[in-house]
VEXDREN-2710 file (C-alpha; in Angstrom, 1 decimal):
% VEXDREN-2710
k/r/px/py/pz
1/MET/87.9/-111.8/6.7
2/LYS/91.7/-111.6/6.9
3/LYS/91.7/-107.9/6.1
4/ILE/89.0/-107.2/8.8
5/LYS/91.1/-109.2/11.4
6/THR/94.2/-107.2/10.4
7/LEU/92.3/-103.9/10.9
8/LYS/91.0/-105.1/14.3
9/THR/94.6/-106.0/15.4
10/ALA/96.0/-102.7/14.2
11/PHE/93.2/-100.8/16.1
12/LEU/93.8/-102.8/19.3
13/PHE/97.6/-102.0/19.0
14/LEU/96.8/-98.3/18.6
15/VAL/94.5/-98.2/21.7
16/ILE/97.2/-100.0/23.8
17/ALA/99.9/-97.7/22.6
18/THR/97.8/-94.6/23.3
19/ILE/97.1/-95.5/27.0
20/PRO/100.5/-94.7/28.4
21/PHE/100.4/-91.4/26.5
22/LEU/97.0/-90.5/27.9
23/ASN/98.2/-91.4/31.4
24/SER/101.3/-89.2/30.9
25/CYS/99.2/-86.3/29.8
26/SER/96.9/-86.9/32.8
27/ASP/99.8/-86.9/35.2
28/GLU/101.3/-83.7/33.7
29/SER/97.9/-82.0/33.8
30/GLU/97.4/-83.0/37.4
31/MET/100.9/-81.7/38.4
32/SER/100.2/-78.4/36.5
33/GLU/96.9/-78.0/38.4
34/ILE/98.6/-78.7/41.7
35/GLU/101.4/-76.1/41.0
36/ALA/98.8/-73.6/39.9
37/GLN/96.8/-74.1/43.1
38/GLU/100.0/-73.7/45.2
39/SER/100.8/-70.4/43.4
40/SER/97.3/-69.2/44.0
41/PHE/97.7/-69.6/47.7
42/LEU/100.2/-66.8/47.6
43/GLY/97.9/-64.2/46.1
44/LYS/97.1/-62.6/42.8
45/PHE/100.6/-61.0/42.5
46/THR/103.9/-62.8/43.0
47/LYS/107.6/-62.2/42.7
48/GLU/110.8/-64.0/43.6
49/ILE/113.3/-62.7/46.2
50/THR/116.7/-64.3/47.0
51/ILE/117.9/-63.9/50.6
52/TYR/121.6/-64.5/51.7
53/ASP/122.9/-65.0/55.2
54/THR/125.5/-62.5/56.6
55/ALA/128.4/-64.6/55.3
56/LYS/126.9/-64.8/51.8
57/ALA/127.6/-68.6/51.9
58/ASN/123.9/-69.7/52.1
59/SER/120.8/-68.5/50.3
60/VAL/117.2/-69.2/49.7
61/THR/114.9/-68.0/47.0
62/LEU/111.4/-67.1/48.1
63/GLU/108.2/-66.8/46.0
64/VAL/106.3/-63.9/47.7
65/GLY/102.7/-63.1/47.0
66/SER/99.9/-60.7/47.9
67/ASN/96.5/-59.7/46.6
68/ASP/97.6/-56.1/46.9
69/ALA/100.4/-55.2/44.3
70/SER/101.3/-52.1/46.3
71/VAL/102.0/-54.2/49.4
72/LEU/104.0/-56.7/47.5
73/ASP/106.2/-53.9/46.0
74/LEU/107.3/-52.9/49.5
75/TRP/108.9/-56.3/50.2
76/SER/112.5/-56.9/49.0
77/GLU/115.6/-58.7/50.0
78/GLU/116.0/-56.4/53.0
79/SER/112.6/-57.5/54.3
80/PHE/113.9/-60.9/55.3
81/GLU/116.9/-62.2/57.3
82/LEU/118.3/-65.7/56.8
83/ASN/119.9/-67.2/59.8
84/ILE/121.8/-70.5/59.7
85/LEU/122.0/-72.0/63.2
86/SER/123.5/-75.1/64.8
87/LYS/121.0/-77.8/65.9
88/SER/121.6/-76.9/69.6
89/GLU/121.4/-73.1/69.2
90/GLU/118.2/-71.6/70.6
91/VAL/116.0/-69.3/68.5
92/ILE/115.7/-66.4/71.0
93/GLU/115.5/-62.7/70.1
94/LEU/116.9/-63.1/66.6
95/ASN/115.3/-59.8/65.8
96/PRO/113.4/-58.2/68.8
97/GLY/111.4/-55.8/66.6
98/ASP/110.6/-52.2/67.1
99/GLU/109.6/-51.8/70.8
100/ASN/109.2/-48.0/70.4
101/ASN/106.0/-48.5/68.4
102/ALA/104.2/-50.8/70.8
103/SER/100.5/-51.2/70.7
104/ASP/98.2/-53.5/72.7
105/ASP/95.0/-52.4/71.0
106/ASP/93.3/-55.6/70.0
107/THR/89.9/-54.0/69.4
108/ASN/90.7/-52.7/65.9
109/ASP/90.3/-55.6/63.3
110/ASP/91.3/-53.5/60.3
111/VAL/93.7/-55.3/58.0
112/GLY/96.7/-53.2/57.1
113/ALA/98.6/-55.5/54.8
114/GLU/99.1/-59.2/54.1
115/ILE/101.7/-61.3/52.3
116/SER/102.4/-65.0/51.8
117/TYR/105.6/-66.8/50.9
118/ARG/107.4/-70.1/50.4
119/ILE/110.9/-71.3/49.7
120/ILE/111.2/-72.5/46.1
121/ARG/115.1/-72.9/46.0
122/LYS/117.7/-73.5/48.7
123/ASN/121.5/-73.3/48.6
124/ILE/122.6/-74.4/52.1
125/VAL/126.2/-75.4/52.5
126/ASP/125.7/-77.5/55.6
127/THR/122.4/-79.3/55.4
128/ASN/122.6/-80.3/59.1
129/LYS/122.2/-76.7/60.1
130/ARG/118.9/-75.0/61.0
131/LEU/117.4/-72.6/58.6
132/ILE/115.5/-69.7/60.2
133/LEU/113.8/-66.9/58.2
134/THR/113.1/-63.7/60.1
135/GLU/110.8/-61.1/58.7
136/ASN/111.7/-57.4/58.8
137/PRO/108.3/-55.8/57.7
138/PRO/108.9/-52.8/55.5
139/TYR/105.8/-51.0/56.6
140/SER/105.7/-47.3/57.7
141/ASP/103.4/-45.8/60.3
142/ASP/101.0/-45.0/57.4
143/VAL/100.2/-48.8/57.2
144/ARG/97.9/-49.1/60.2
145/GLY/95.9/-52.0/61.4
146/TRP/96.8/-55.7/61.7
147/LYS/99.5/-57.1/59.4
148/TYR/99.4/-60.7/58.3
149/SER/102.0/-63.1/56.8
150/THR/101.7/-66.7/55.8
151/TYR/104.7/-69.0/55.6
152/TYR/104.2/-72.3/53.6
153/SER/106.3/-75.4/54.0
154/GLU/107.6/-77.4/51.1
155/ALA/104.9/-79.7/49.5
156/ILE/105.9/-83.4/49.5
157/ASP/103.5/-86.3/49.7
158/GLY/104.0/-88.6/52.7
159/ASN/106.4/-86.2/54.4
160/THR/106.7/-85.6/58.1
161/VAL/106.6/-81.8/58.8
162/THR/107.2/-80.0/62.1
163/VAL/106.6/-76.4/62.6
164/ASN/108.2/-74.5/65.5
165/ILE/106.7/-71.2/66.5
166/PHE/108.9/-68.8/68.6
167/GLY/107.7/-65.8/70.5
168/HIS/109.6/-62.6/70.7
169/ASN/109.3/-59.1/72.0
170/PHE/107.7/-58.5/75.4
171/TRP/106.1/-55.2/74.3
172/LYS/104.1/-56.4/71.4
173/ARG/101.5/-59.1/71.1
174/GLY/102.1/-61.8/68.6
175/TYR/99.5/-64.3/67.3
176/TYR/99.7/-67.4/65.0
177/SER/97.7/-70.1/63.5
178/VAL/98.7/-73.4/61.9
179/SER/97.0/-75.7/59.3
180/TYR/98.0/-78.6/57.1
181/LYS/97.1/-80.8/54.2
182/LYS/97.5/-84.5/54.7
183/THR/97.7/-85.2/50.9
184/SER/97.8/-83.1/47.8
185/SER/94.0/-83.7/47.3
186/SER/93.1/-83.0/51.0
187/GLY/91.5/-79.8/52.3
188/TRP/93.2/-77.7/55.0
189/SER/92.8/-79.0/58.5
190/THR/93.3/-76.7/61.5
191/ILE/96.1/-77.5/64.0
192/ALA/96.2/-74.2/66.0
193/GLY/93.2/-71.9/65.4
194/GLU/93.2/-68.2/64.6
195/TRP/94.4/-66.5/66.6
196/THR/96.6/-68.1/69.2
197/ARG/98.7/-65.8/71.3
198/ILE/102.4/-66.5/71.9
199/LYS/104.5/-64.8/74.5
200/ARG/108.1/-63.8/74.6
201/ASN/110.6/-66.7/74.8
202/GLU/107.7/-69.2/74.4
203/THR/108.0/-72.0/71.8
204/LYS/105.2/-74.1/70.4
205/SER/105.8/-77.1/68.1
206/PHE/103.4/-79.2/65.9
207/THR/104.2/-82.3/63.9
208/ARG/102.1/-84.1/61.3
209/THR/102.7/-87.4/59.4
210/PRO/101.9/-87.7/56.6
211/CYS/101.9/-84.1/55.7
212/TYR/101.8/-82.7/52.1
213/HIS/101.7/-79.1/53.0
214/MET/101.7/-77.0/56.2
215/LYS/101.1/-73.3/56.6
216/ALA/101.8/-71.0/59.6
217/ARG/100.2/-67.6/59.8
218/ARG/101.3/-64.7/62.0
219/LYS/99.4/-61.6/63.0
220/TYR/101.0/-58.4/64.4
221/LYS/100.9/-54.7/64.5
222/GLY/103.6/-52.1/63.6
223/SER/107.0/-53.3/62.4
224/ASN/106.7/-56.3/64.8
225/ASN/108.7/-59.5/64.5
226/SER/106.9/-60.9/67.5
227/VAL/106.7/-64.4/65.9
228/THR/109.3/-66.5/64.1
229/ILE/108.5/-69.7/62.2
230/GLU/110.7/-72.7/61.5
231/PHE/109.8/-75.8/59.4
232/GLU/111.6/-79.1/59.9
233/TYR/111.4/-82.1/57.6
END
């Protein structure tokens, strides 16, 4: 009887000792799954690009993705511009775009190219400054049809996220949409539907709390930086 009791005690100790290990494995597995899902948002093909401001004092590293490898190959450090602004400085005409290639033809729904990106590392000297990323699309006239890009916010549970949408360029139409995830396990909820037009010098802002993830999409034609996106936390 004493031997059976000892075996039962040893077995119970083994079960108790194993529970934290199983929880740890479960947590790690869950985090890996979330990270994999986040990467899949960006597309089948991804790469990292580091962008510096003009003073070379600040930088961000982006993970950029696309389902088309040939489109992703076009994007490089020169395809983005990092602007560090004061809190009071207005985001107006940071990059007016190519007005000589204007097109108001909204009847053609062909997709020319699409990318997605997110910031994965930041090196900002003054954290009280505003971080604005401007796209300089690397497409030639051969890439016809609508171009799309999707900018993802940082993913933090219980966060408050604000997205600011700035309109540029009188000659070209810019469109956007905004969605967010309340928690890591939530689905995407629409804030501004596809496709909402934004005019030159117009600003739209949307805030959600809690917000795990927010994404802002832009739609344009030509080498058109008609929409600029800023995330605030």
